[in-house]
PDB file of N, CA, C and O in Angstrom:
ATOM      1  N   MET A   1    -147.707  -2.277 152.659  1.00  0.00           N
ATOM      2  CA  MET A   1    -146.951  -1.683 153.760  1.00  0.00           C
ATOM      3  C   MET A   1    -145.839  -2.595 154.287  1.00  0.00           C
ATOM      4  O   MET A   1    -144.789  -2.085 154.678  1.00  0.00           O
ATOM      5  N   PRO A   2    -146.024  -3.916 154.316  1.00  0.00           N
ATOM      6  CA  PRO A   2    -144.949  -4.735 154.872  1.00  0.00           C
ATOM      7  C   PRO A   2    -143.676  -4.742 154.018  1.00  0.00           C
ATOM      8  O   PRO A   2    -142.606  -5.097 154.512  1.00  0.00           O
ATOM      9  N   VAL A   3    -143.779  -4.362 152.768  1.00  0.00           N
ATOM     10  CA  VAL A   3    -142.588  -4.347 151.907  1.00  0.00           C
ATOM     11  C   VAL A   3    -141.943  -2.970 151.821  1.00  0.00           C
ATOM     12  O   VAL A   3    -140.937  -2.804 151.131  1.00  0.00           O
ATOM     13  N   LEU A   4    -142.501  -1.990 152.506  1.00  0.00           N
ATOM     14  CA  LEU A   4    -141.991  -0.624 152.415  1.00  0.00           C
ATOM     15  C   LEU A   4    -140.555  -0.506 152.931  1.00  0.00           C
ATOM     16  O   LEU A   4    -139.720   0.129 152.286  1.00  0.00           O
ATOM     17  N   ILE A   5    -140.266  -1.098 154.064  1.00  0.00           N
ATOM     18  CA  ILE A   5    -138.913  -1.003 154.624  1.00  0.00           C
ATOM     19  C   ILE A   5    -137.902  -1.774 153.764  1.00  0.00           C
ATOM     20  O   ILE A   5    -136.845  -1.226 153.452  1.00  0.00           O
ATOM     21  N   PRO A   6    -138.186  -3.023 153.371  1.00  0.00           N
ATOM     22  CA  PRO A   6    -137.228  -3.693 152.477  1.00  0.00           C
ATOM     23  C   PRO A   6    -137.043  -2.956 151.149  1.00  0.00           C
ATOM     24  O   PRO A   6    -135.932  -2.904 150.622  1.00  0.00           O
ATOM     25  N   ALA A   7    -138.112  -2.393 150.609  1.00  0.00           N
ATOM     26  CA  ALA A   7    -137.988  -1.648 149.353  1.00  0.00           C
ATOM     27  C   ALA A   7    -137.116  -0.410 149.540  1.00  0.00           C
ATOM     28  O   ALA A   7    -136.296  -0.092 148.679  1.00  0.00           O
ATOM     29  N   ALA A   8    -137.287   0.284 150.654  1.00  0.00           N
ATOM     30  CA  ALA A   8    -136.466   1.464 150.929  1.00  0.00           C
ATOM     31  C   ALA A   8    -134.993   1.077 151.094  1.00  0.00           C
ATOM     32  O   ALA A   8    -134.107   1.780 150.607  1.00  0.00           O
ATOM     33  N   LEU A   9    -134.736  -0.034 151.775  1.00  0.00           N
ATOM     34  CA  LEU A   9    -133.359  -0.489 151.948  1.00  0.00           C
ATOM     35  C   LEU A   9    -132.741  -0.883 150.605  1.00  0.00           C
ATOM     36  O   LEU A   9    -131.582  -0.571 150.335  1.00  0.00           O
ATOM     37  N   LEU A  10    -133.509  -1.561 149.777  1.00  0.00           N
ATOM     38  CA  LEU A  10    -133.001  -1.917 148.449  1.00  0.00           C
ATOM     39  C   LEU A  10    -132.724  -0.676 147.612  1.00  0.00           C
ATOM     40  O   LEU A  10    -131.746  -0.636 146.865  1.00  0.00           O
ATOM     41  N   ALA A  11    -133.573   0.333 147.732  1.00  0.00           N
ATOM     42  CA  ALA A  11    -133.356   1.574 146.991  1.00  0.00           C
ATOM     43  C   ALA A  11    -132.059   2.251 147.442  1.00  0.00           C
ATOM     44  O   ALA A  11    -131.295   2.755 146.619  1.00  0.00           O
ATOM     45  N   ILE A  12    -131.822   2.257 148.736  1.00  0.00           N
ATOM     46  CA  ILE A  12    -130.588   2.870 149.260  1.00  0.00           C
ATOM     47  C   ILE A  12    -129.361   2.113 148.760  1.00  0.00           C
ATOM     48  O   ILE A  12    -128.382   2.725 148.332  1.00  0.00           O
ATOM     49  N   VAL A  13    -129.413   0.791 148.813  1.00  0.00           N
ATOM     50  CA  VAL A  13    -128.290  -0.022 148.327  1.00  0.00           C
ATOM     51  C   VAL A  13    -128.094   0.199 146.830  1.00  0.00           C
ATOM     52  O   VAL A  13    -126.963   0.329 146.363  1.00  0.00           O
ATOM     53  N   ASN A  14    -129.191   0.241 146.081  1.00  0.00           N
ATOM     54  CA  ASN A  14    -129.126   0.452 144.643  1.00  0.00           C
ATOM     55  C   ASN A  14    -128.479   1.795 144.308  1.00  0.00           C
ATOM     56  O   ASN A  14    -127.598   1.864 143.451  1.00  0.00           O
ATOM     57  N   ILE A  15    -128.907   2.842 144.969  1.00  0.00           N
ATOM     58  CA  ILE A  15    -128.342   4.176 144.725  1.00  0.00           C
ATOM     59  C   ILE A  15    -126.854   4.191 145.075  1.00  0.00           C
ATOM     60  O   ILE A  15    -126.040   4.751 144.341  1.00  0.00           O
ATOM     61  N   ALA A  16    -126.511   3.576 146.195  1.00  0.00           N
ATOM     62  CA  ALA A  16    -125.103   3.563 146.629  1.00  0.00           C
ATOM     63  C   ALA A  16    -124.228   2.798 145.644  1.00  0.00           C
ATOM     64  O   ALA A  16    -123.142   3.263 145.297  1.00  0.00           O
ATOM     65  N   THR A  17    -124.681   1.638 145.190  1.00  0.00           N
ATOM     66  CA  THR A  17    -123.849   0.843 144.290  1.00  0.00           C
ATOM     67  C   THR A  17    -123.736   1.481 142.907  1.00  0.00           C
ATOM     68  O   THR A  17    -122.675   1.423 142.286  1.00  0.00           O
ATOM     69  N   LYS A  18    -124.816   2.087 142.421  1.00  0.00           N
ATOM     70  CA  LYS A  18    -124.738   2.771 141.119  1.00  0.00           C
ATOM     71  C   LYS A  18    -123.800   3.972 141.206  1.00  0.00           C
ATOM     72  O   LYS A  18    -122.997   4.203 140.301  1.00  0.00           O
ATOM     73  N   THR A  19    -123.899   4.722 142.273  1.00  0.00           N
ATOM     74  CA  THR A  19    -123.021   5.877 142.451  1.00  0.00           C
ATOM     75  C   THR A  19    -121.563   5.434 142.542  1.00  0.00           C
ATOM     76  O   THR A  19    -120.681   6.035 141.928  1.00  0.00           O
ATOM     77  N   HIS A  20    -121.325   4.391 143.305  1.00  0.00           N
ATOM     78  CA  HIS A  20    -119.952   3.903 143.477  1.00  0.00           C
ATOM     79  C   HIS A  20    -119.380   3.369 142.160  1.00  0.00           C
ATOM     80  O   HIS A  20    -118.244   3.686 141.805  1.00  0.00           O
ATOM     81  N   SER A  21    -120.155   2.564 141.440  1.00  0.00           N
ATOM     82  CA  SER A  21    -119.628   1.995 140.192  1.00  0.00           C
ATOM     83  C   SER A  21    -119.417   3.069 139.134  1.00  0.00           C
ATOM     84  O   SER A  21    -118.439   3.011 138.389  1.00  0.00           O
ATOM     85  N   GLY A  22    -120.315   4.050 139.053  1.00  0.00           N
ATOM     86  CA  GLY A  22    -120.114   5.154 138.115  1.00  0.00           C
ATOM     87  C   GLY A  22    -118.905   5.990 138.477  1.00  0.00           C
ATOM     88  O   GLY A  22    -118.156   6.431 137.605  1.00  0.00           O
ATOM     89  N   HIS A  23    -118.722   6.205 139.765  1.00  0.00           N
ATOM     90  CA  HIS A  23    -117.571   6.967 140.258  1.00  0.00           C
ATOM     91  C   HIS A  23    -116.275   6.252 139.888  1.00  0.00           C
ATOM     92  O   HIS A  23    -115.332   6.880 139.407  1.00  0.00           O
ATOM     93  N   LEU A  24    -116.228   4.942 140.112  1.00  0.00           N
ATOM     94  CA  LEU A  24    -115.017   4.175 139.782  1.00  0.00           C
ATOM     95  C   LEU A  24    -114.744   4.160 138.280  1.00  0.00           C
ATOM     96  O   LEU A  24    -113.598   4.293 137.851  1.00  0.00           O
ATOM     97  N   ALA A  25    -115.795   3.998 137.488  1.00  0.00           N
ATOM     98  CA  ALA A  25    -115.606   3.981 136.032  1.00  0.00           C
ATOM     99  C   ALA A  25    -115.070   5.323 135.537  1.00  0.00           C
ATOM    100  O   ALA A  25    -114.181   5.367 134.687  1.00  0.00           O
ATOM    101  N   ALA A  26    -115.610   6.405 136.069  1.00  0.00           N
ATOM    102  CA  ALA A  26    -115.142   7.730 135.666  1.00  0.00           C
ATOM    103  C   ALA A  26    -113.706   7.967 136.131  1.00  0.00           C
ATOM    104  O   ALA A  26    -112.924   8.614 135.434  1.00  0.00           O
ATOM    105  N   LYS A  27    -113.363   7.448 137.301  1.00  0.00           N
ATOM    106  CA  LYS A  27    -111.991   7.591 137.799  1.00  0.00           C
ATOM    107  C   LYS A  27    -111.012   6.873 136.881  1.00  0.00           C
ATOM    108  O   LYS A  27    -109.944   7.399 136.566  1.00  0.00           O
ATOM    109  N   ARG A  28    -111.382   5.666 136.455  1.00  0.00           N
ATOM    110  CA  ARG A  28    -110.522   4.912 135.541  1.00  0.00           C
ATOM    111  C   ARG A  28    -110.382   5.605 134.197  1.00  0.00           C
ATOM    112  O   ARG A  28    -109.375   5.444 133.508  1.00  0.00           O
ATOM    113  N   ALA A  29    -111.407   6.383 133.823  1.00  0.00           N
ATOM    114  CA  ALA A  29    -111.358   7.110 132.551  1.00  0.00           C
ATOM    115  C   ALA A  29    -110.592   8.417 132.680  1.00  0.00           C
ATOM    116  O   ALA A  29    -110.421   9.129 131.690  1.00  0.00           O
ATOM    117  N   GLY A  30    -110.123   8.748 133.892  1.00  0.00           N
ATOM    118  CA  GLY A  30    -109.328   9.950 134.088  1.00  0.00           C
ATOM    119  C   GLY A  30    -110.146  11.214 134.291  1.00  0.00           C
ATOM    120  O   GLY A  30    -109.632  12.319 134.121  1.00  0.00           O
ATOM    121  N   ILE A  31    -111.409  11.062 134.652  1.00  0.00           N
ATOM    122  CA  ILE A  31    -112.285  12.220 134.870  1.00  0.00           C
ATOM    123  C   ILE A  31    -112.039  12.767 136.273  1.00  0.00           C
ATOM    124  O   ILE A  31    -111.780  12.004 137.204  1.00  0.00           O
ATOM    125  N   GLY A  32    -112.119  14.086 136.423  1.00  0.00           N
ATOM    126  CA  GLY A  32    -111.889  14.738 137.711  1.00  0.00           C
ATOM    127  C   GLY A  32    -112.960  14.402 138.733  1.00  0.00           C
ATOM    128  O   GLY A  32    -113.996  13.830 138.396  1.00  0.00           O
ATOM    129  N   ARG A  33    -112.705  14.758 139.979  1.00  0.00           N
ATOM    130  CA  ARG A  33    -113.575  14.391 141.091  1.00  0.00           C
ATOM    131  C   ARG A  33    -115.032  14.839 140.912  1.00  0.00           C
ATOM    132  O   ARG A  33    -115.923  14.015 141.115  1.00  0.00           O
ATOM    133  N   PRO A  34    -115.329  16.100 140.544  1.00  0.00           N
ATOM    134  CA  PRO A  34    -116.749  16.465 140.366  1.00  0.00           C
ATOM    135  C   PRO A  34    -117.416  15.658 139.245  1.00  0.00           C
ATOM    136  O   PRO A  34    -118.586  15.290 139.350  1.00  0.00           O
ATOM    137  N   GLY A  35    -116.675  15.390 138.190  1.00  0.00           N
ATOM    138  CA  GLY A  35    -117.220  14.602 137.096  1.00  0.00           C
ATOM    139  C   GLY A  35    -117.473  13.160 137.486  1.00  0.00           C
ATOM    140  O   GLY A  35    -118.406  12.528 136.990  1.00  0.00           O
ATOM    141  N   ARG A  36    -116.639  12.639 138.379  1.00  0.00           N
ATOM    142  CA  ARG A  36    -116.845  11.273 138.866  1.00  0.00           C
ATOM    143  C   ARG A  36    -118.162  11.165 139.618  1.00  0.00           C
ATOM    144  O   ARG A  36    -118.946  10.239 139.406  1.00  0.00           O
ATOM    145  N   TRP A  37    -118.389  12.137 140.507  1.00  0.00           N
ATOM    146  CA  TRP A  37    -119.643  12.124 141.264  1.00  0.00           C
ATOM    147  C   TRP A  37    -120.840  12.321 140.338  1.00  0.00           C
ATOM    148  O   TRP A  37    -121.874  11.673 140.493  1.00  0.00           O
ATOM    149  N   ARG A  38    -120.683  13.220 139.379  1.00  0.00           N
ATOM    150  CA  ARG A  38    -121.767  13.462 138.421  1.00  0.00           C
ATOM    151  C   ARG A  38    -122.087  12.190 137.650  1.00  0.00           C
ATOM    152  O   ARG A  38    -123.254  11.850 137.452  1.00  0.00           O
ATOM    153  N   THR A  39    -121.048  11.493 137.218  1.00  0.00           N
ATOM    154  CA  THR A  39    -121.246  10.246 136.487  1.00  0.00           C
ATOM    155  C   THR A  39    -121.949   9.212 137.348  1.00  0.00           C
ATOM    156  O   THR A  39    -122.906   8.578 136.902  1.00  0.00           O
ATOM    157  N   GLY A  40    -121.490   9.041 138.559  1.00  0.00           N
ATOM    158  CA  GLY A  40    -122.101   8.061 139.454  1.00  0.00           C
ATOM    159  C   GLY A  40    -123.543   8.372 139.776  1.00  0.00           C
ATOM    160  O   GLY A  40    -124.400   7.488 139.746  1.00  0.00           O
ATOM    161  N   LEU A  41    -123.813   9.630 140.085  1.00  0.00           N
ATOM    162  CA  LEU A  41    -125.176  10.010 140.453  1.00  0.00           C
ATOM    163  C   LEU A  41    -126.121  10.025 139.250  1.00  0.00           C
ATOM    164  O   LEU A  41    -127.331   9.869 139.411  1.00  0.00           O
ATOM    165  N   THR A  42    -125.580  10.211 138.056  1.00  0.00           N
ATOM    166  CA  THR A  42    -126.414  10.193 136.857  1.00  0.00           C
ATOM    167  C   THR A  42    -126.963   8.793 136.599  1.00  0.00           C
ATOM    168  O   THR A  42    -128.045   8.650 136.030  1.00  0.00           O
ATOM    169  N   LEU A  43    -126.237   7.771 137.006  1.00  0.00           N
ATOM    170  CA  LEU A  43    -126.736   6.416 136.819  1.00  0.00           C
ATOM    171  C   LEU A  43    -128.038   6.183 137.583  1.00  0.00           C
ATOM    172  O   LEU A  43    -128.869   5.382 137.156  1.00  0.00           O
ATOM    173  N   THR A  44    -128.221   6.870 138.698  1.00  0.00           N
ATOM    174  CA  THR A  44    -129.447   6.718 139.477  1.00  0.00           C
ATOM    175  C   THR A  44    -130.672   7.246 138.721  1.00  0.00           C
ATOM    176  O   THR A  44    -131.661   6.520 138.620  1.00  0.00           O
ATOM    177  N   PRO A  45    -130.658   8.506 138.170  1.00  0.00           N
ATOM    178  CA  PRO A  45    -131.833   8.926 137.377  1.00  0.00           C
ATOM    179  C   PRO A  45    -132.037   8.073 136.132  1.00  0.00           C
ATOM    180  O   PRO A  45    -133.170   7.871 135.694  1.00  0.00           O
ATOM    181  N   LEU A  46    -130.939   7.570 135.558  1.00  0.00           N
ATOM    182  CA  LEU A  46    -131.076   6.703 134.390  1.00  0.00           C
ATOM    183  C   LEU A  46    -131.824   5.427 134.766  1.00  0.00           C
ATOM    184  O   LEU A  46    -132.715   4.985 134.040  1.00  0.00           O
ATOM    185  N   ALA A  47    -131.462   4.842 135.892  1.00  0.00           N
ATOM    186  CA  ALA A  47    -132.156   3.633 136.356  1.00  0.00           C
ATOM    187  C   ALA A  47    -133.611   3.941 136.687  1.00  0.00           C
ATOM    188  O   ALA A  47    -134.492   3.126 136.415  1.00  0.00           O
ATOM    189  N   ALA A  48    -133.870   5.100 137.265  1.00  0.00           N
ATOM    190  CA  ALA A  48    -135.248   5.474 137.584  1.00  0.00           C
ATOM    191  C   ALA A  48    -136.075   5.630 136.310  1.00  0.00           C
ATOM    192  O   ALA A  48    -137.237   5.226 136.275  1.00  0.00           O
ATOM    193  N   ALA A  49    -135.496   6.202 135.282  1.00  0.00           N
ATOM    194  CA  ALA A  49    -136.209   6.354 134.007  1.00  0.00           C
ATOM    195  C   ALA A  49    -136.489   4.993 133.390  1.00  0.00           C
ATOM    196  O   ALA A  49    -137.564   4.769 132.833  1.00  0.00           O
ATOM    197  N   TYR A  50    -135.528   4.088 133.487  1.00  0.00           N
ATOM    198  CA  TYR A  50    -135.708   2.730 132.963  1.00  0.00           C
ATOM    199  C   TYR A  50    -136.849   2.015 133.698  1.00  0.00           C
ATOM    200  O   TYR A  50    -137.707   1.401 133.065  1.00  0.00           O
ATOM    201  N   VAL A  51    -136.855   2.094 135.006  1.00  0.00           N
ATOM    202  CA  VAL A  51    -137.896   1.434 135.794  1.00  0.00           C
ATOM    203  C   VAL A  51    -139.260   2.044 135.499  1.00  0.00           C
ATOM    204  O   VAL A  51    -140.242   1.318 135.340  1.00  0.00           O
ATOM    205  N   LEU A  52    -139.329   3.357 135.428  1.00  0.00           N
ATOM    206  CA  LEU A  52    -140.599   4.014 135.127  1.00  0.00           C
ATOM    207  C   LEU A  52    -141.122   3.584 133.762  1.00  0.00           C
ATOM    208  O   LEU A  52    -142.318   3.343 133.597  1.00  0.00           O
ATOM    209  N   THR A  53    -140.235   3.491 132.795  1.00  0.00           N
ATOM    210  CA  THR A  53    -140.645   3.054 131.455  1.00  0.00           C
ATOM    211  C   THR A  53    -141.187   1.639 131.489  1.00  0.00           C
ATOM    212  O   THR A  53    -142.221   1.366 130.879  1.00  0.00           O
ATOM    213  N   THR A  54    -140.517   0.734 132.184  1.00  0.00           N
ATOM    214  CA  THR A  54    -140.999  -0.647 132.239  1.00  0.00           C
ATOM    215  C   THR A  54    -142.293  -0.765 133.038  1.00  0.00           C
ATOM    216  O   THR A  54    -143.115  -1.636 132.752  1.00  0.00           O
ATOM    217  N   ILE A  55    -142.486   0.092 134.030  1.00  0.00           N
ATOM    218  CA  ILE A  55    -143.739   0.087 134.786  1.00  0.00           C
ATOM    219  C   ILE A  55    -144.908   0.465 133.884  1.00  0.00           C
ATOM    220  O   ILE A  55    -145.994  -0.103 133.998  1.00  0.00           O
ATOM    221  N   ILE A  56    -144.688   1.417 132.994  1.00  0.00           N
ATOM    222  CA  ILE A  56    -145.759   1.870 132.101  1.00  0.00           C
ATOM    223  C   ILE A  56    -145.951   0.907 130.931  1.00  0.00           C
ATOM    224  O   ILE A  56    -147.081   0.531 130.617  1.00  0.00           O
ATOM    225  N   VAL A  57    -144.870   0.511 130.296  1.00  0.00           N
ATOM    226  CA  VAL A  57    -144.958  -0.289 129.076  1.00  0.00           C
ATOM    227  C   VAL A  57    -145.266  -1.761 129.368  1.00  0.00           C
ATOM    228  O   VAL A  57    -145.967  -2.407 128.588  1.00  0.00           O
ATOM    229  N   GLY A  58    -144.760  -2.290 130.460  1.00  0.00           N
ATOM    230  CA  GLY A  58    -144.938  -3.707 130.782  1.00  0.00           C
ATOM    231  C   GLY A  58    -146.385  -4.172 130.790  1.00  0.00           C
ATOM    232  O   GLY A  58    -146.715  -5.128 130.088  1.00  0.00           O
ATOM    233  N   PRO A  59    -147.260  -3.533 131.558  1.00  0.00           N
ATOM    234  CA  PRO A  59    -148.661  -3.966 131.564  1.00  0.00           C
ATOM    235  C   PRO A  59    -149.344  -3.810 130.203  1.00  0.00           C
ATOM    236  O   PRO A  59    -150.214  -4.605 129.849  1.00  0.00           O
ATOM    237  N   LEU A  60    -148.954  -2.799 129.451  1.00  0.00           N
ATOM    238  CA  LEU A  60    -149.541  -2.627 128.118  1.00  0.00           C
ATOM    239  C   LEU A  60    -149.125  -3.773 127.201  1.00  0.00           C
ATOM    240  O   LEU A  60    -149.944  -4.303 126.449  1.00  0.00           O
ATOM    241  N   LEU A  61    -147.854  -4.153 127.267  1.00  0.00           N
ATOM    242  CA  LEU A  61    -147.383  -5.270 126.455  1.00  0.00           C
ATOM    243  C   LEU A  61    -148.004  -6.592 126.885  1.00  0.00           C
ATOM    244  O   LEU A  61    -148.235  -7.469 126.052  1.00  0.00           O
ATOM    245  N   ALA A  62    -148.272  -6.741 128.163  1.00  0.00           N
ATOM    246  CA  ALA A  62    -148.873  -7.977 128.655  1.00  0.00           C
ATOM    247  C   ALA A  62    -150.278  -8.179 128.092  1.00  0.00           C
ATOM    248  O   ALA A  62    -150.731  -9.317 127.968  1.00  0.00           O
ATOM    249  N   ARG A  63    -150.966  -7.106 127.755  1.00  0.00           N
ATOM    250  CA  ARG A  63    -152.311  -7.205 127.178  1.00  0.00           C
ATOM    251  C   ARG A  63    -152.296  -7.405 125.670  1.00  0.00           C
ATOM    252  O   ARG A  63    -153.319  -7.761 125.085  1.00  0.00           O
ATOM    253  N   LEU A  64    -151.176  -7.186 125.048  1.00  0.00           N
ATOM    254  CA  LEU A  64    -151.077  -7.252 123.592  1.00  0.00           C
ATOM    255  C   LEU A  64    -151.525  -8.591 123.001  1.00  0.00           C
ATOM    256  O   LEU A  64    -152.241  -8.576 121.999  1.00  0.00           O
ATOM    257  N   PRO A  65    -151.150  -9.742 123.555  1.00  0.00           N
ATOM    258  CA  PRO A  65    -151.576 -11.008 122.948  1.00  0.00           C
ATOM    259  C   PRO A  65    -153.084 -11.234 122.957  1.00  0.00           C
ATOM    260  O   PRO A  65    -153.572 -12.090 122.219  1.00  0.00           O
ATOM    261  N   ASP A  66    -153.829 -10.502 123.761  1.00  0.00           N
ATOM    262  CA  ASP A  66    -155.282 -10.654 123.821  1.00  0.00           C
ATOM    263  C   ASP A  66    -156.017  -9.854 122.751  1.00  0.00           C
ATOM    264  O   ASP A  66    -157.238  -9.966 122.634  1.00  0.00           O
ATOM    265  N   THR A  67    -155.307  -9.057 121.978  1.00  0.00           N
ATOM    266  CA  THR A  67    -155.963  -8.214 120.976  1.00  0.00           C
ATOM    267  C   THR A  67    -156.190  -8.982 119.679  1.00  0.00           C
ATOM    268  O   THR A  67    -155.469  -9.928 119.363  1.00  0.00           O
ATOM    269  N   ASP A  68    -157.199  -8.558 118.941  1.00  0.00           N
ATOM    270  CA  ASP A  68    -157.496  -9.179 117.651  1.00  0.00           C
ATOM    271  C   ASP A  68    -156.353  -8.952 116.663  1.00  0.00           C
ATOM    272  O   ASP A  68    -156.007  -9.846 115.891  1.00  0.00           O
ATOM    273  N   ARG A  69    -155.780  -7.777 116.690  1.00  0.00           N
ATOM    274  CA  ARG A  69    -154.681  -7.465 115.770  1.00  0.00           C
ATOM    275  C   ARG A  69    -153.505  -8.419 115.977  1.00  0.00           C
ATOM    276  O   ARG A  69    -152.875  -8.849 115.011  1.00  0.00           O
ATOM    277  N   PHE A  70    -153.213  -8.745 117.219  1.00  0.00           N
ATOM    278  CA  PHE A  70    -152.124  -9.676 117.521  1.00  0.00           C
ATOM    279  C   PHE A  70    -152.460 -11.067 116.996  1.00  0.00           C
ATOM    280  O   PHE A  70    -151.612 -11.751 116.422  1.00  0.00           O
ATOM    281  N   GLU A  71    -153.697 -11.470 117.201  1.00  0.00           N
ATOM    282  CA  GLU A  71    -154.126 -12.801 116.735  1.00  0.00           C
ATOM    283  C   GLU A  71    -153.943 -12.955 115.232  1.00  0.00           C
ATOM    284  O   GLU A  71    -153.535 -14.018 114.764  1.00  0.00           O
ATOM    285  N   THR A  72    -154.241 -11.902 114.471  1.00  0.00           N
ATOM    286  CA  THR A  72    -154.113 -11.993 113.019  1.00  0.00           C
ATOM    287  C   THR A  72    -152.667 -11.812 112.556  1.00  0.00           C
ATOM    288  O   THR A  72    -152.286 -12.336 111.510  1.00  0.00           O
ATOM    289  N   ALA A  73    -151.862 -11.079 113.322  1.00  0.00           N
ATOM    290  CA  ALA A  73    -150.491 -10.800 112.903  1.00  0.00           C
ATOM    291  C   ALA A  73    -149.533 -11.943 113.208  1.00  0.00           C
ATOM    292  O   ALA A  73    -148.561 -12.150 112.481  1.00  0.00           O
ATOM    293  N   VAL A  74    -149.797 -12.678 114.265  1.00  0.00           N
ATOM    294  CA  VAL A  74    -148.882 -13.737 114.686  1.00  0.00           C
ATOM    295  C   VAL A  74    -149.494 -15.085 114.307  1.00  0.00           C
ATOM    296  O   VAL A  74    -150.574 -15.442 114.779  1.00  0.00           O
ATOM    297  N   PRO A  75    -148.789 -15.830 113.449  1.00  0.00           N
ATOM    298  CA  PRO A  75    -149.345 -17.127 113.046  1.00  0.00           C
ATOM    299  C   PRO A  75    -149.381 -18.101 114.223  1.00  0.00           C
ATOM    300  O   PRO A  75    -148.509 -18.087 115.092  1.00  0.00           O
ATOM    301  N   LYS A  76    -150.389 -18.923 114.228  1.00  0.00           N
ATOM    302  CA  LYS A  76    -150.489 -19.925 115.281  1.00  0.00           C
ATOM    303  C   LYS A  76    -149.541 -21.070 114.956  1.00  0.00           C
ATOM    304  O   LYS A  76    -149.334 -21.417 113.793  1.00  0.00           O
ATOM    305  N   ARG A  77    -148.985 -21.635 115.980  1.00  0.00           N
ATOM    306  CA  ARG A  77    -148.045 -22.740 115.815  1.00  0.00           C
ATOM    307  C   ARG A  77    -148.836 -24.018 115.540  1.00  0.00           C
ATOM    308  O   ARG A  77    -149.845 -24.305 116.184  1.00  0.00           O
ATOM    309  N   ALA A  78    -148.349 -24.759 114.580  1.00  0.00           N
ATOM    310  CA  ALA A  78    -148.980 -26.051 114.277  1.00  0.00           C
ATOM    311  C   ALA A  78    -148.681 -27.012 115.417  1.00  0.00           C
ATOM    312  O   ALA A  78    -147.598 -26.962 116.000  1.00  0.00           O
ATOM    313  N   PRO A  79    -149.622 -27.881 115.740  1.00  0.00           N
ATOM    314  CA  PRO A  79    -149.354 -28.849 116.817  1.00  0.00           C
ATOM    315  C   PRO A  79    -148.222 -29.791 116.418  1.00  0.00           C
ATOM    316  O   PRO A  79    -148.073 -30.142 115.247  1.00  0.00           O
ATOM    317  N   ARG A  80    -147.446 -30.184 117.385  1.00  0.00           N
ATOM    318  CA  ARG A  80    -146.328 -31.094 117.139  1.00  0.00           C
ATOM    319  C   ARG A  80    -146.855 -32.506 116.898  1.00  0.00           C
ATOM    320  O   ARG A  80    -147.810 -32.962 117.527  1.00  0.00           O
ATOM    321  N   ALA A  81    -146.208 -33.155 115.988  1.00  0.00           N
ATOM    322  CA  ALA A  81    -146.555 -34.553 115.741  1.00  0.00           C
ATOM    323  C   ALA A  81    -145.940 -35.401 116.854  1.00  0.00           C
ATOM    324  O   ALA A  81    -144.794 -35.192 117.253  1.00  0.00           O
ATOM    325  N   SER A  82    -146.707 -36.340 117.335  1.00  0.00           N
ATOM    326  CA  SER A  82    -146.167 -37.181 118.401  1.00  0.00           C
ATOM    327  C   SER A  82    -145.223 -38.221 117.801  1.00  0.00           C
ATOM    328  O   SER A  82    -145.369 -38.629 116.649  1.00  0.00           O
ATOM    329  N   ALA A  83    -144.281 -38.625 118.589  1.00  0.00           N
ATOM    330  CA  ALA A  83    -143.301 -39.625 118.142  1.00  0.00           C
ATOM    331  C   ALA A  83    -143.984 -40.985 118.022  1.00  0.00           C
ATOM    332  O   ALA A  83    -144.863 -41.312 118.820  1.00  0.00           O
ATOM    333  N   PRO A  84    -143.592 -41.762 117.049  1.00  0.00           N
ATOM    334  CA  PRO A  84    -144.213 -43.094 116.909  1.00  0.00           C
ATOM    335  C   PRO A  84    -143.886 -43.970 118.123  1.00  0.00           C
ATOM    336  O   PRO A  84    -142.773 -43.944 118.647  1.00  0.00           O
ATOM    337  N   LYS A  85    -144.869 -44.729 118.544  1.00  0.00           N
ATOM    338  CA  LYS A  85    -144.667 -45.620 119.692  1.00  0.00           C
ATOM    339  C   LYS A  85    -143.978 -46.891 119.245  1.00  0.00           C
ATOM    340  O   LYS A  85    -144.233 -47.402 118.155  1.00  0.00           O
ATOM    341  N   LYS A  86    -143.104 -47.394 120.097  1.00  0.00           N
ATOM    342  CA  LYS A  86    -142.382 -48.623 119.763  1.00  0.00           C
ATOM    343  C   LYS A  86    -143.030 -49.815 120.425  1.00  0.00           C
ATOM    344  O   LYS A  86    -142.563 -50.942 120.261  1.00  0.00           O
TER     345      LYS A  86
END
């Protein structure tokens, strides 16, 4: 709960900046006003899809090194030889 307000503020800033940057990019490309807004606002669902994907896939990937299949597929690194002492 203590992070709810900062998270909401960050979400608002994120949506505003994505919309603005998409709008500017579309304007530079010569796209009309409705298309500019569409381009800017489309960046927001794209970012949401990216975040949702990383939320789902991230924890699954974090468990991957603990599996037997990973242990057999990835060779173990040989220990480094220490430098000779002078």
